[in-house]
N, C-alpha and C positions, 0 to 999 in steps of 0.2 A: 484500843483503838480510839474508842469514846473518850476516854480519859483524855488523850491527847487532842481530841476535837475541842473539848471544854477549856483546855489548857490555851491551845491557839486562839479561840474566841475571845475569852478573858483576857487573853494577852492584846487584845484589840480593843478592850473596854467594854464588851457586851456584857448586858445583865442575862443570866441564864438560870434556867430551872432543870435541873437533872432528875431523871427517875433510873431507878435501878431495883432489881428483884430481891437484891443481898443488903438487909438493913447495916450489916457488918461492915462491908465494902464501902457503902453510901456515906456512912458517918464518918470513915476514914478519911475518905476523898474529900468531905465536906470541911473537914478539920485541917486537912493540908491547904485547902484552897483558902481558906479564912485567913490561916498564917501569911499567904502572899497578898492578900487585901482583895482578892478576887471578889468579884459581886455573883456568887453562886448559892443557890438554894437548892434544896431536894425531896424529894418524895420516894417511899418505898412503893413499886408497882410491878404487878407481873402483868406484862403488857397483852399476855394469852387470854386476859381475863376482859370481856367487853365491860363489865361494870367498873373495873379498875381504871380502863383507859377513860372512861367517861369521867371518873372521878378525878383523875388527873387533869384533865383539860379544864374543869371547873377551877381547880386550884390555880391553874395557869392563867386563865382568864381572870382571874380575882387578882393575882399577882401583877400582871401586866395590864390592867385596866382595859380589859378586851381587846387587846392588839399583839399582835406576835409578829415579828419581822423574819425569823429563822425557824425551821422545822428540820431536824436532821433525823433521817429515817421515819417521818410521820409526815402527817397531811392535815391540813386545817385552814379555814378562812382567815386572810389579814388584809390589811390596808396595802401593805408593800411587801411582799412577802418572797421567800425563797425557800424551795424544798429541796433536799437533798437525799437522795436514796443511798446508803452504803451497800452497793450489789457486790459484785465479784466477777472476776475474768470467767468464772464457770458460767456466767450468764453471757458469755460473749464468744467463747470457744469450748471446744468439748473437752471434758476433764474425765477420765476413766473412772468408772464405779462412783459415779456423782449425777445420775441422770435427773432424780428429782430435785436434788440441791439445785442444779444448774436451771431446771426449768423455773423453778421460783425466782431465781436472780434475774433469768431472763424476763419474767413476768415485771420484775421491777423496773428493769431497763425501758420495756415498753411504756409501762404505766408513767414513768417520766416523761416520754415522747406525747403520750396523750393528754396528760395535765399541760404540759407547757403550750399545747395549742388551745385547748379547752379553756384554760383559765389565764391566758395572756390578757384577755379584755379585763381583767380583774386586778392586773399589774402583779400576779403571780409568775414566779419561774419556777421551773423543774428540772434538775439533772440527776444523773446517775454517777457516783464514783464507784469503778470496779478494780478494786485491789487483787493483786497476785496473793502469794503466801506473805504475810505479815508476821513480824516477831512479836505475838500477844501468846497469852496464856492458852487461847483457844488452838492455835497451831501448832504449839510447841510440840504436842505428841507426834505431829507429822515431820516435823522438823529434827526430831530425834531420831526417826526413823532412817538410817544409815542408806539404804536403797531409793527410797523416797527423795531424800537429800540430794544424792548423786543425780538421779534422773531429773529432779527438778532444777537444780542448778544447771545441770547440761543442758536444758532448753530454754534456760533464761539467759540472754546474752550478757547482761550485767552480772551474773554469776553470784547472785546474793538473794536473800529473803529482803522484804522492805522492812523499814521502821515504821511504827504508827504516827510519828509526825510527819512523814513523808505524804500520809493519806490525809491527815489532819490539814495540813497546809493546803492542799486543793480544795478540800471541802470548805474552808473557812473562804479562801480565794473566790469561790462561784458564789459565796453569798453575799461579797461586797459591792458597792455601787460601782466600783471598775469593771466588774463582769455583767453590767446590767443588759448587755445584748447577746450575753451566752444562755442559752435556754433549750431543753430539750436534748441535751447531748448525754451520751454515755462515755465517760473518760476514764481509759485504764491507768492503772497505777501499779505497772507490772515490770517493769524493766531491770537554822540560821537564815535568814530573810535579808540578805545582801548580797549586793555587786559591788560593792564598795572597792575600787583599786582593781577591778578587772577591766580587761581590755575588749574592744568591740569595733568590728567593722560593720556600717550600715550602708547598703547600696540604694541609691535615690533617696538620699536624707534629706535632700531640700524642702520637700513640700510634702503634704498629704500625709499618709500614714505612716512614710519614714520619717518624717518630720517629728510625729508625735512619738515615735519609738526613741528618736534620739533625746527629746525632751524626758521621756520616762527614764530610760538607762542613764542619763547625765544626772536627774534627780535621786538617783541611788547612789551617786559617787562613781560612775563608770568612767573611764578613759576611752573616748570614742574618736574613731576616724570615718569621716563621711566621704561619699562620692557623689557627684551628679552630674548629669551631662550639661546644666546650665551653669555657667560661671556667675551670671547675675544672680540666680536665686540661692547658689551655694554661699557667695560671698554676703548676701543681704542675712541669711539664717546664721552664718558664722558670726557675724557682727552682733547679733541678737543675743546669741549663745555667750559671747565673751562677756557682755552686759550682766548676763545671769550667773557669771562666774563658774560656767560649765567647761569641763577639760574636753574640749571639741576641736579637733583639726580637720582638714579638707582637702580634696582634690576634685579637679575636673576629670571627669572619665566616661567615655562612651563605651558603657559595658558590652556592646554589640562588637568591640574590635579585639581580637585576641591580645595583640600586642599591648594594649593600654589595660586589660585586666592584668596581664603579667607584670607591668609596671607599676602598677596600683599595690599589687600584693609585696612587691619588693619594697615598695615606700612603707607600707605596713609591718612588714617584718623589722626594718630598721626602726621605725617608730617605737615599736612595742618590744623589741629586743629579742626577736625570732619567735614570740609568744602571741597567742590571741585566744581568748576566752570565748569569744562569742562572734559568729559570723552570722549576720542577719540579711538574708537575700530577699529583697523588697522590690526591686525594679522588676517592671511589667508593662505589657500593653495588649490592647486589645483592637480589632477591627471587626465589626459586627456585620455579617452579610449572610443570605442563605448559604447552604452548604454548595448547591450549584453554581453558584457566583463568584467563589474563591479562584484565585489565579494562582500560579505558582510564587509569585513575588508577596502574596498574603501569608501564604504558607512559610516562606523563608523568614517572613517580619517576625511572626510567632514565636517560631524556633529560635530564632537569632535574639529576642528581647527576653522570651520567657523562660526559655528552657537550656539553651546551650551555654549562657554564664552563669546559671546557677550550677551545672555539672561541672565546669571548668573552676570556678571558682573554689567548690568544694575540693578538687583536685589540688589547688594551689595553697588552699589554707591548711590542709590535712596535717602538714609537719608542724604548723605553727599551733594548730588545736591540740595535737598530741603533747608538744613540747610543754603546754600551759600545765598540763595534768587535770585541767577540768574545763572540756571543750562543750559547747553547745551551737548547733546548727538549727536556725529557723528559716523555712522557707515560708514567705507570705504568698499562699496559694489563692485558692478562690472557691466559693460554692459552685463555680461552673467546674471544677474538677471533681464535683460529688454527685451533682445531678445535672440534668439536661436543661441548658438554657437556649433559647431559640435565638438563631442566629449567632452562634457562637462557637462552632464545632471544632475550630482550629485551636482556639484558646482553650476550650474545655479539655482537649485531648493535651496540651502542653501542662495546664495545671494540674491535671488527674497525672502526668508524669511525674511532677515535682512531688505529689502525695506519695507516689509509691517509691520515689527515691528516698524520702525520710524513711520509710521502711526499711529500706535495703540498708542505707547507712547505719541506722540505729542497731541493725544487728552485726554488720561487718565489723564498724567502727567502735562498739561497744567495749572490746578488749584494749583499746587504746584510749578510753576514758571520755570519750566523745558520745553526745546524745544528739538525735536529729528530731525534729518534730516538724509538722507544718500546720500552720493557720489560716483558716479558710474563710476569708469574709463575705458577706452579702455586700450588696451596693454600700458602700459609704461616702459620706459627704466629703469629697474631695474635688479639686480641680479635674482631674481626670473623669470622675462621674457626672460631675453638674450638667453636661449637656442631655445625658439620660433622664437626669431627674428634672431638667426643666421641660422635658417631654410629656405631656398631660398625659396622653394613653399610656406611655411607659410607667409612669409613677403611679397611676390607678392600678394597673395590672400588678406592679411589684408589693404595693401596700396591700392589695387584697389577697395576695399568697403569703404574706408575712404576718403570722400573728400579733407582733409586737407592734403592727402598724405603721413602720416608720423604717428609714434608712439610719444606718449606724453612723457613729461618731468615729474618728482616727483614734481618740485616746481608749475607745472601747475595745479595738484592735490591738492597740499598743501595751495596754495593762496585760493582756494575755501572753503578747510575744515575750515580755520581759520576765513575767512571772515564770515563763518556762526556761528560762536562763538562770534563774536563781538557785541557790543550793537546796531551797525547799523543794523544788520540782526535781531532785535528783533521781527519783524513780520513775519518771516519766519520759519515755522515748519511744519513737517510732509511730507517734500518734497524729491522726489529722483531726484537729479540734475547730468546728465551725462557730464562727461568731457572726450570726446570720439571723437573730431574733426570729429562730426557730422555723425559717424558711424551708430548710432541708428535709425537716421532719414531718412537716405539714402534708396531710392527705386530704381526702375528700372532707367539705363541710359545706352544710346549707346555710350556714349563719355568716354575715358580714362580719369583718374582723374591723378593729379600731381604725 
């Protein structure tokens, strides 16, 4: 897995220093990377030895002039940094005969949360990647055990072990500037970097997060159909995308209308010859009130906008996603579906329902080659959230609770949403991943944030 991470980072042009306890393995790997033209150096190091760890860090400091951007499964002070702990699903769920191993991995997951909050002021992000059984020399003995393999595959909806590159791709992604609002998360990988030629439907794509998602997908070469309730916004966006050479078409659609949803899916089926790779459920809405002041109309609005269309669209898109042979559903949810948000009870229950729907569909439709995930943003700078950000009291309270000290940008949500659709994310399904500047992880602190 570590070898795959180096390959992935080097492929992005990073300068890397590697340590390994085996000099033979290290030299063999360094020789291979040199032939590929990668910028990789290495040291023999037994990381269980404190003096060797200190010597290694002195070497790294000298190599990189006292600066470091990325630590994988290590810690240290940096100017703009990302720490990634390679944890395990054993630190997320119970695994038989692995209690001590599980508690150490659970400790890493918690350490990521703590560092994400404590070091946010230093521009350091921390996340944990928690793989299931991955095809490595370390896990091969378990995969060779027929009874273990049968039971494991029986409990894994995707019905297979993961590949090292499927872990490496996520590790590298959370280190990229595109993931700059993702921190404090534990992301399970338990379940090629291109969507060129893939087909996608994005709801509410005329502005905000939906617009950013279309831009990201189109930049990767996807063919996209967009719907929006506003014909003016839609036509303006389509005109911009035509100028950029993007393969984007669009329809006016009120997603709260069942007949309009059905008509939209018929059009998508015709456009893409009965196949769809990506369904991006982006439409949502909120009315903020205290719980006791909500009425029946408010409840109907939240369900009709946030939940019913998502559920029905999934039903309608299932045959198209299945026919494509590689389907991915992304729900743009909210941190309101993960933690309590004041004056937002109905929106929160609808977003929580989306997060749960992602889990259910991930299991139920895995056999059909369909993955499902939810992306849960904090407040993002969009026209919908601007009235809240213009409220000085709200903004001060939000930023005080958000260790990164700011609202998110639409492209910071779009980058994750699109990554989850890529073949590189093929073993990630059923997850709810927060893009929130570590809001949902933050506990009590007597120190002001940025």
